[in-house]
N, C-alpha and C positions, 0 to 999 in steps of 0.2 A: 504494499500499499504506499509506503513512504516514497517509493520512486515516482509516484504520481502526485507528489506534494505541490507541484506547480499548478494543479487544478485550483479553481477558486476556493477559498477557505470554507465557504458555506457548503460546497459540494463535498469536500474532504470531511468536514465535520459530520454531515448527515450520513456519509458512508461508514465512518467509524462508529457513530452513535448506533447505527442499525445493527452492529455486530452484537450488542448486548442482549437483544431479544431474538436472536436468530437460532433456529434449529438447523444444525449442520449435519449433513449426511453425505456419504460417499456416493458418487454417481459415475457410472460407466467403468473406467479403468481402475478406480480407487485412487487415482491421482487428481480427481476433480471433486472439489467440495461444493455442494449445492447448499445455498442458504435458505431454501424453501420459500422463495418469494413468489408473489403473484406475477402473472405475465402482464407486463405493460411494455412501454417503450424501453428497449434495452440498448446498451452501448458498451463496446469494449473500451476499457480505459486506455488513454493514449500511449502510455509507457508500458512496454513489455520487456521481459528479460529473455535472453537467449543463452543457453548453456550447450555443452557438448557431452554426450554420453556414448562411449565406445565409437567415436567418430560420427555420431548421428546428432543433428540439431534437436534441441529441446526447447520448446516455447513455454514460457511461464507468463500468464496474463490473468487479468480479472475482468469480469463482466458486471456491469451495474444495471439496475432496472429502476425506472421512475415509478415511485409509489406516491400518488397524489402529487405533492409539490417537492418531494424529497427523493434524491437518488440513494439507493441502498445497494450494498454488495449482493450480487446474486450468485456468482460462481467464481471460484478460484481454480485455475486449470494449469496443470503441468503436463505437457503433451510432447512425448517423444515422437518425432515425425514419421518414424517407420512403423509405429503401432506396437513395437515390442515393449516389454516391461523395462522400467528404468533400473539400471544397475548401480548407478552412483548419482546421488542428488547433489548438485553443486550448491554449496552454501556460502562460499566466500565470494563476496562481491567482485573481487579481482578476477574471478573465473567466469564472470557473467558479462555479456554485452548488453548495454542498455540501449533500447531502440524506442524512439518517440516518433509517432506518426510516420513510420517507415524509414526514418533516418537514424543512423548510428549516432548516439550522443556521447557515450562514455563507456568505460569498462574495457574488458578484453576485446580485441579485434578478432572476431570469429567470422568475418566475411568470407573466409576461405571455405567454410562449410555451410554458411547460411547467407543467401542473397538478400540484401536489404533494399527496400524500395520498391 
């Protein structure tokens, strides 16, 4: 969530506040957490992280849904792009590429395994 801190403070505040009353459940691969939100207008947060697991790109991103007038976190996804199980979860920011709206912004340069843009 913190990598998306450039979002307007009211949006970040409502996303974080919404976590307090969330029911979290695994969805799909077990690397997707669903926050059991109603279906409304949804949007992927603009900043995503890219990692590499056994030479395969892994996308880490969040999806928010608009509930009334507030955005709430709906899903947190860790997606190994070949569909295989993750063998090593990158936890060090130095090993992650930060991508915002399709442009590499910071972190590890993983453009050799993941095409940005």
